[in-house]
N, C-alpha and C positions, 0 to 999 in steps of 0.2 A: 504494500500500500504506500502510495506517495504521502510523505509527511506534510508537504506544502502543496498549495495550488500549482497546477501546471498552467502557467499564465500565458494568455493570448495577448491581444493588443489592449486589453483593459477597457474596451469601449462597450462591451455588451454584457452578457449575463455572467454571474457567478453560479456555476452549476455543480450540484453534488450528484454523482452517479453512484448507484448502489447495486452490487451483486449480492442477493440475499443468501442466507445459509442453504445448504442442501443436506439437512440432517437425516434424510432417508438413505444416504450413501454411506458405505463403510469407510471410504476415503473421499472427502469433499473436494480435494485438490488433486485432480488427475489430468484432465484436459482443460486448459485455460479457456474461459468463456469469450470466444472471439467476437461474438455479437456486440456485447457492450464495449469490448475493447475497440471495435471499429467505430462505434458511436463516439467514444471518447476522442479518438484521433481526428475524427471529422469535425467535432465542435471546436477542438483546439486549433485545427487548421483555419477555421473561419473566425478566429479571434476571441473566442469565449474563454473565460477562466474556469478550469475544471479540476475537481478533486474526485477521486474514485475510492469508495469504501468497498473492499472485498470482505464480506462478512462470513465467508465459509469458515467453519470450525469455531466461530465465536458464540459462546453461550449467552452472553449479555448483549445480544445484537441490538435490541431496542434502546438500551441505555447508551450504547456507543453512538447510535444515530442521533439521539437527542442531544448528547454532549457535543457532538460535532456541529450540529445546527446552532446550538447555543453559543458556540465560540466563533461563529462566522456569519457573514451576511449573505445568505443564499437567496437567489431570486426564484429558483425552481429546483425540485428534486426529481431525478429520473431513476426509476426502479425497473430492472429487467426481471424476467422470471419465466421458467418453464412451468407447466401445470403443477408438477410436484412442489416447485418452489413457491407457488402462489400463497400457500398457507403462511409462509414467513413474510412475503411481500405485503400481504393483507394486514398482518399484525404491525409491521413497520409503519404502514400508512395510517393505521388507527392511532398509533402512538404519536405520530407527527401531527395529525389533525387535532388531537386532544390538547397538545401543548403549543403548537404553532399553526393555528387554523388558517392563517392568511398566506402561507407558503404554498405555491402551486405544486401538486404532486402529479407525476406522469408515470403511468405503467405501460411498459412496452415488452417486447420479447415474444416468444412463441405463443404463450397462453393468451395474451391480449390480442395478438394478430389472428389466431384461430377463432377466438370468440367474436372478433369483429367481422370476419368472413362469414361465420355462422349467422350473425345478426343480420347481415345484408340478405342472406338467403331467406331467413324467416320473415323479414319485413315484406319481401316480395310475395311470399306465400300467404301471410296474414292479410295483406292489403286486398286480396281477392275475395276475402270472406269477412263478413261483419257479424259478430255475435254480441255486439253491445259493449265490448271491452276495448280499451285503448290498446294500441300496439305495444306500449310499454308494459301494461298489465299482462298481456299474453306472452311477452318475452320472459317476464319474471316467472310466470307459471311454467314455461317451457324449461327453464334452467335457472336455478338460483345464482349461478355465477354471474349473470348479467347485473343483478342488483349489487352483488359484492364488488364487481369491477367498477360500478358507477359511484362507489365511495371515493375513488380517486378523482382528481379534478379532470384529468384527460386520460383516455385510453387510446394508445397510438398503435396503429397497424403499419407494417412496412419495414423498410431497411433504414439506412443511415439518415435519410432526409426526414424521417418521421419525427425526430426530435425537434426539428425546426418548425414543422407544421404544428406540433404540439405547443411549442413556446408561443406561437402566434395564433393560437386557437380562438381567442376572443369569445370564450364562453361555450364553444362547441366541445362537447364531451367526447364524442367518438370521431377520430380523425384518421386519415390514411395518407401516409407519406409516399406511397408507391414503391416501385422497385428501381434499382440502378441498372441502366443498360450498359454503359461503359464502365465496367467494374475496375478497369485499370486507372480510372480517374480518381478513385478513392485512395486515401492514404492507408499505409499498412496499419493493422491493429496496434493500439498502444499497449503492448505487452509490458513496457517499462513502468506502467502505473500499478502493476501487480508485483507481488513477491514471486517472481517467475520461477525462481529456484525451487520454491516449495511445491510447485506443480510438477517438477521434474524428478526431485529426489526425496526420499523419505528422511525422517529425522536422523537416521544413521548415515546419510549420504549415499544410500544405494538407489540407483535409478529405478523409478516405478515401472517404466516400460523401456525396453532396450532395442536398439537396432544396431547390430554388429558391436554390441558391448557398450554403446553410448546411450545416454539418456535421450528419450525422444519426445517431441511435442507434436503439434499439428498445425497445418495451414488449411485455408479454404482456397481451392483453385478454381472452382466453378460454382455458380449459384443456380438453384433450381434442379428439379428431378424430372427426367423425361418420361417416367413411367406413370401409370394411372391405377395403382393398386387399390382395389375396392376398400380394403380395411384402413387405408391411410387418409385421415382428414386433411393432410397437407395438400391434396389435389384440389381442394376448394380455395386455396390461397395463392394469389399471384406470386407471392414471395417464394413459395416452396415449389410450385409446379412450372413456372415460366423459365425455360432454359434458353429459348431463342426469342429474338425480337426483330422487327423490320427497321432498318436504318432509313435515313432520308432519301436514299436512292432505291428503296424498296427491296434491298437485299436482306436476306435472312442471316442473322449473326448470333453466335453463341454468347451467353452471359458467362464468359470464362476469362480468366486472366491470361495475358500473353505469356509466352515462355520466358521472355525477358523479366517480366514482373515476378513470375514464379521463382526463377533463379535468384532474383534479388532478395526475396523473402527467405528462401532457403539459405542464402549466404548469411542473412541476419540471424537466422536460427542457429 
């Protein structure tokens, strides 16, 4: 965890980004969460001041967050989360709202994105039938996760740009930042904001995963999955199923990093 702000040009937001605990795992630090690391590097590149709290393995995570907010002037809090992590993200948001109700809280990541995609589908289905209830009431009846998510100020679907759409939401609770076409245009994930070594080595210094005897991590070389497995809800989200896009000349291109960019990230690793 970075002890100080990673400072941009100082003209914009002071942002706190949070990776919640993953208490359901035997080891919470195995593969570094590249999603929020990519968000961090993108907001830094655009001049915002950023601090990242990696709360994996922290028992007193709510107190850590409240102390951090109390000691700094944050304009917004961004929290990521998979579905199993949402329990912790929800508790963090509740603690923030109880003590600092005026700070904007944003929930992103796969759980928020998938429920945003589901919400769009259900609204289309519900709008064709009228049983005397509002769409919101019917959504809440369909799945209690909708009401839980709406306790955050903004629920953000999408990739890196979702954080900027959320910051400028102006009261809109559900926002969609879309997907990145030219993925080479995005900065490398800010691994330096994490205790990177703790993801590679156990407390005794032994590699958690090895390739030819060396500690190994991960990179993302392509976005989107080309398959349409029926069991996977990811096929309902542009972020997870869109592998190709049409450029300005109408040519179909992959959402993949160039070999030069992949080699650059491998060199960094």
